[in-house]
C-alpha positions in Angstrom: 82.0 134.4 150.6 81.1 136.6 153.7 82.7 134.1 156.1 85.9 134.0 154.0 86.1 137.8 154.2 85.4 137.9 158.0 88.2 135.3 158.4 90.6 137.7 156.5 89.5 140.5 158.9 90.3 138.3 161.9 93.7 137.5 160.5 94.4 141.2 160.0 93.5 141.9 163.7 95.8 139.1 164.9 98.7 140.2 162.6 98.2 143.8 163.7 98.8 142.7 167.3 102.1 141.0 166.4 103.5 143.6 163.9 105.7 145.4 166.4 107.1 142.1 167.8 107.7 140.7 164.4 109.5 143.9 163.3 111.7 143.8 166.5 112.5 140.1 165.9 113.5 140.8 162.2 115.7 143.7 163.2 117.3 141.7 166.0 118.0 138.9 163.5 119.5 141.4 161.0 121.8 142.9 163.7 122.9 139.4 164.8 123.7 138.4 161.2 125.7 141.6 160.7 127.6 141.0 164.0 128.4 137.4 163.0 129.6 138.7 159.6 131.9 141.1 161.5 133.4 138.1 163.5 131.5 138.8 166.8 129.2 135.8 167.3 129.0 136.5 171.1 127.7 140.0 170.5 125.4 138.7 167.9 123.8 136.3 170.4 123.5 139.0 173.0 121.8 141.4 170.6 119.4 138.8 169.3 118.4 137.9 172.8 117.8 141.5 173.7 115.6 142.1 170.7 113.7 138.9 171.2 113.0 139.7 174.9 111.7 143.1 173.9 109.6 141.6 171.1 108.0 139.1 173.5 107.4 141.9 176.1 105.5 143.9 173.6 103.6 141.0 172.1 100.2 139.6 173.2 102.1 136.8 175.0 103.0 139.2 177.8 99.4 139.9 178.8 96.7 137.8 180.3 94.3 136.2 177.8 92.0 138.8 176.4 88.2 138.5 176.3 85.7 140.5 174.3 84.3 143.8 175.7 80.8 142.3 176.2 82.2 139.3 178.1 84.5 141.6 180.2 81.5 143.8 181.1 79.5 140.7 182.1 82.3 139.3 184.2 83.0 142.6 185.8 79.4 143.1 186.7 79.5 139.7 188.4 82.8 139.9 190.3 83.5 143.6 190.5 86.9 143.3 188.9 88.3 146.1 186.7 88.3 145.9 182.9 91.6 146.9 181.3 91.5 148.0 177.6 94.9 147.6 176.0 96.6 146.9 172.7 99.8 145.1 171.8 102.9 147.3 171.3 101.7 149.9 173.7 104.5 150.7 176.1 102.2 152.2 178.7 100.1 149.0 178.6 103.3 147.0 179.1 104.4 149.2 182.0 101.0 148.7 183.6 101.2 144.9 183.0 104.7 144.6 184.4 104.0 146.8 187.5 100.9 144.7 188.3 102.8 141.5 188.3 100.6 138.4 189.0 97.8 140.6 190.2 97.1 141.4 186.5 95.4 138.1 186.1 92.6 139.4 188.4 91.5 142.0 185.9 89.6 141.4 182.7 91.8 142.4 179.7 90.3 143.5 176.4 92.6 143.9 173.4 91.1 146.8 171.4 92.8 145.6 168.2 91.1 142.3 168.3 87.7 143.6 169.6 86.1 146.5 167.7 83.5 146.8 170.5 86.4 147.3 173.0 87.9 150.0 170.7 84.5 151.7 170.6 84.2 151.6 174.4 87.7 153.3 174.7 86.8 156.0 172.1 83.6 156.7 174.0 85.5 157.3 177.2 88.5 159.2 175.7 86.6 161.6 173.4 87.2 159.7 170.2 90.8 158.5 170.7 91.9 155.0 171.3 94.2 155.9 174.2 95.2 152.9 176.3 95.5 151.6 178.8 92.0 152.6 179.8 90.6 151.0 183.0 87.0 150.8 184.0 86.1 150.0 187.6 82.5 150.0 188.8 81.4 152.1 185.7 84.1 154.8 186.2 87.1 155.0 183.8 90.7 156.1 184.1 93.1 156.6 181.2 96.7 155.4 181.8 96.1 155.0 185.5 98.8 154.7 188.1 99.7 151.0 188.5 99.6 151.3 192.3 96.0 152.6 192.1 95.0 149.7 189.9 96.8 147.1 192.1 94.6 148.4 195.1 91.5 147.9 193.0 92.5 144.3 192.3 92.5 143.2 196.0 
């Protein structure tokens, strides 16, 4: 019974990461259906694409593959690369991710909604809040850092 309940908890964490994107996709679909009903299929297609692009941008798909906090700390200790704590739907995390471009793959990303240990690490740094993005480089942390600063750390 315990493994079934832990599986339900895992599904809840996964769904939580997709809720904003799912909501945007549903709203985009509703707007598109309404525009088609009003006789504007071209506008419907444009609105649907706009909502879907935003939904994907805010989804876990827009970020490098997340690892657990313990694994990120281990890897960072070995290679000296930063750890970025983030969560889906966070516009500041998305801003950081987009501004880093391909350099983002050189950091270790921890989704705090999927990893309770990562969320606890962020709370420890921020005084109890889960403010993201929080970046840890060589044991020092910064909350919502300037993307240019982080890009320099990734070289």
